[in-house]
C-alpha positions as CSV (number, residue, x, y, z in Angstrom):
1,M,3.7,-10.7,-11.1
2,A,-0.1,-10.5,-10.5
3,K,-2.1,-9.1,-13.3
4,F,-4.8,-6.5,-12.5
5,K,-8.0,-6.4,-14.5
6,A,-8.4,-3.3,-16.6
7,L,-10.5,-0.6,-15.0
8,P,-13.8,0.5,-16.5
9,P,-13.6,3.7,-18.7
10,L,-13.3,6.8,-16.6
11,E,-16.3,8.5,-18.4
12,E,-18.5,5.6,-17.4
13,L,-17.4,5.8,-13.8
14,Q,-17.8,9.5,-13.5
15,K,-21.5,9.1,-14.3
16,I,-22.1,7.0,-11.2
17,L,-19.3,7.9,-8.8
18,S,-17.8,11.1,-7.4
19,Y,-14.3,11.2,-6.0
20,D,-12.9,13.9,-3.7
21,T,-9.1,14.0,-4.2
22,E,-8.7,15.9,-0.9
23,T,-10.5,13.3,1.3
24,G,-10.1,10.2,-0.9
25,V,-13.7,9.4,-0.5
26,F,-16.0,8.1,-3.2
27,T,-19.7,8.8,-3.1
28,W,-22.6,7.6,-5.3
29,K,-24.0,10.0,-7.8
30,V,-26.8,7.7,-8.5
31,R,-28.4,4.7,-6.7
32,P,-26.8,1.6,-8.0
33,S,-29.3,-0.5,-6.1
34,K,-32.4,-0.1,-3.9
35,S,-30.3,-0.5,-0.7
36,I,-27.8,2.3,-1.6
37,V,-28.7,6.0,-1.1
38,E,-27.4,8.6,-3.5
39,G,-24.7,10.7,-1.9
40,S,-23.6,7.9,0.5
41,V,-20.0,6.7,0.7
42,A,-19.3,4.0,-1.9
43,G,-17.9,0.6,-1.2
44,S,-17.1,-1.4,1.9
45,V,-13.9,-2.5,3.6
46,D,-12.8,-6.0,2.9
47,S,-11.1,-8.5,5.2
48,T,-7.6,-7.2,4.2
49,G,-8.5,-3.6,5.2
50,Y,-8.9,-2.2,1.7
51,R,-12.1,-0.4,0.4
52,K,-13.7,-2.2,-2.5
53,I,-16.5,-0.7,-4.7
54,R,-18.9,-3.1,-6.4
55,L,-20.0,-2.1,-9.9
56,K,-21.9,-4.5,-12.2
57,K,-21.1,-7.5,-10.0
58,K,-17.4,-6.8,-10.0
59,A,-15.4,-5.5,-7.1
60,W,-12.8,-2.8,-7.7
61,L,-10.1,-1.6,-5.3
62,A,-10.9,2.0,-4.4
63,H,-7.3,3.1,-4.5
64,R,-6.9,1.9,-8.1
65,L,-10.1,3.8,-9.0
66,A,-8.8,6.9,-7.1
67,W,-5.7,6.8,-9.3
68,L,-7.8,6.6,-12.4
69,F,-10.0,9.5,-11.2
70,G,-7.1,11.6,-10.1
71,T,-4.8,11.1,-13.1
72,G,-7.0,9.9,-15.9
73,K,-4.8,6.8,-16.3
74,D,-5.4,3.2,-15.5
75,P,-2.4,2.0,-13.4
76,G,-2.2,-1.2,-15.5
77,D,0.1,-3.8,-14.1
78,L,1.6,-1.5,-11.5
79,T,0.4,-1.4,-7.9
80,V,-1.0,1.7,-6.4
81,D,0.9,2.2,-3.1
82,H,-0.4,4.0,-0.1
83,I,2.6,6.2,1.0
84,N,1.5,6.3,4.6
85,R,0.6,2.6,4.6
86,D,-3.0,3.3,5.6
87,P,-5.1,1.2,3.2
88,L,-8.2,3.4,3.7
89,D,-6.4,6.7,3.0
90,N,-7.2,7.1,-0.7
91,R,-6.3,10.8,-1.0
92,L,-4.5,11.3,-4.3
93,Q,-1.5,12.9,-2.5
94,N,-1.1,9.6,-0.5
95,L,-1.0,7.4,-3.6
96,R,1.8,6.6,-6.0
97,L,2.5,3.9,-8.6
98,A,4.9,1.2,-7.6
99,T,6.2,-2.2,-8.8
100,R,5.4,-5.1,-6.4
101,Q,9.0,-5.0,-5.2
102,Q,8.9,-1.3,-4.5
103,Q,5.6,-1.7,-2.6
104,Q,7.2,-4.5,-0.5
105,C,9.8,-1.9,0.6
106,N,7.0,0.2,2.1
107,T,5.9,-2.2,4.8
108,G,6.1,-1.8,8.5
109,V,7.3,-4.0,11.3
110,R,5.8,-7.5,11.2
111,L,3.5,-8.5,13.9
112,D,5.7,-11.4,14.9
113,N,8.8,-9.1,15.2
114,K,10.3,-9.2,18.7
115,S,13.0,-6.5,18.4
116,G,10.5,-3.7,17.6
117,F,12.6,-2.7,14.6
118,K,12.2,-3.7,10.9
119,G,15.2,-5.8,9.7
120,V,16.5,-6.6,13.1
121,S,16.5,-9.8,15.1
122,F,18.4,-11.5,17.9
123,S,20.7,-14.5,17.5
124,R,20.8,-16.6,20.6
125,K,23.6,-18.6,19.1
126,R,25.9,-15.5,18.9
127,S,24.2,-13.5,21.6
128,Q,24.1,-10.5,19.2
129,W,21.7,-8.5,17.2
130,V,21.7,-8.9,13.4
131,A,20.5,-6.4,10.8
132,Y,19.3,-7.7,7.4
133,I,17.6,-6.2,4.4
134,G,15.6,-7.9,1.6
135,L,17.1,-7.3,-1.8
136,N,15.9,-9.0,-5.0
137,G,14.1,-11.7,-3.0
138,K,17.0,-12.5,-0.7
139,N,18.0,-11.4,2.7
140,K,21.4,-9.6,2.9
141,N,23.2,-9.6,6.3
142,L,24.2,-6.1,7.2
143,G,26.2,-7.1,10.2
144,W,26.2,-8.1,13.9
145,F,25.7,-5.6,16.7
146,A,25.8,-5.3,20.5
147,T,22.4,-3.4,20.6
148,K,19.3,-3.6,18.7
149,E,19.4,0.2,18.2
150,E,22.8,-0.1,16.4
151,A,21.3,-2.9,14.2
152,A,18.3,-0.7,13.5
153,A,20.5,2.2,12.5
154,A,22.4,-0.1,10.0
155,Y,19.1,-1.2,8.6
156,Q,17.8,2.4,8.2
157,E,20.9,3.4,6.4
158,A,20.8,0.4,4.0
159,A,17.0,0.9,3.4
160,A,17.5,4.6,2.6
161,S,20.2,3.7,0.1
162,H,18.4,0.7,-1.6
163,Y,14.7,1.6,-1.2
164,G,14.9,5.4,-1.7
165,E,11.4,7.0,-1.6
166,F,9.8,3.6,-1.0
167,M,11.5,3.2,2.4
168,A,9.0,2.7,5.1
169,S,9.1,5.5,7.6
């Protein structure tokens, strides 16, 4: 499991940053550098689509800072999951703590997916659709189906049962 660095103390952050729990936006209370204007949106979006805020030559993920500002607690080794899967939606109501495994349950359809449904693929060998679900690092076959919609329904049922609130909608 990846270890996250401890966040700076909340009191220190509150002196230089403002966080709006309703919008999820951080703004600068002070000018951290000559190029940044007080009141402007803090941070920038990185190549993975997440907002990072630089403080004292260290980059911090905005959603982890949002959790700290909103709850007063450092998430520690847990991830901060975006419920709606939008990495820029850092509203407190869109964030929840999760293990890495739980966070992986809240993923959408992969870009290379050809069925259009998560957990569904076509077997040319059997000329049927197969549904599968990832559990404990392994794929479990949920059965073979005549249509991709039937396979998707089997996946949705299994995901609801195994993933609970972390099931991707």
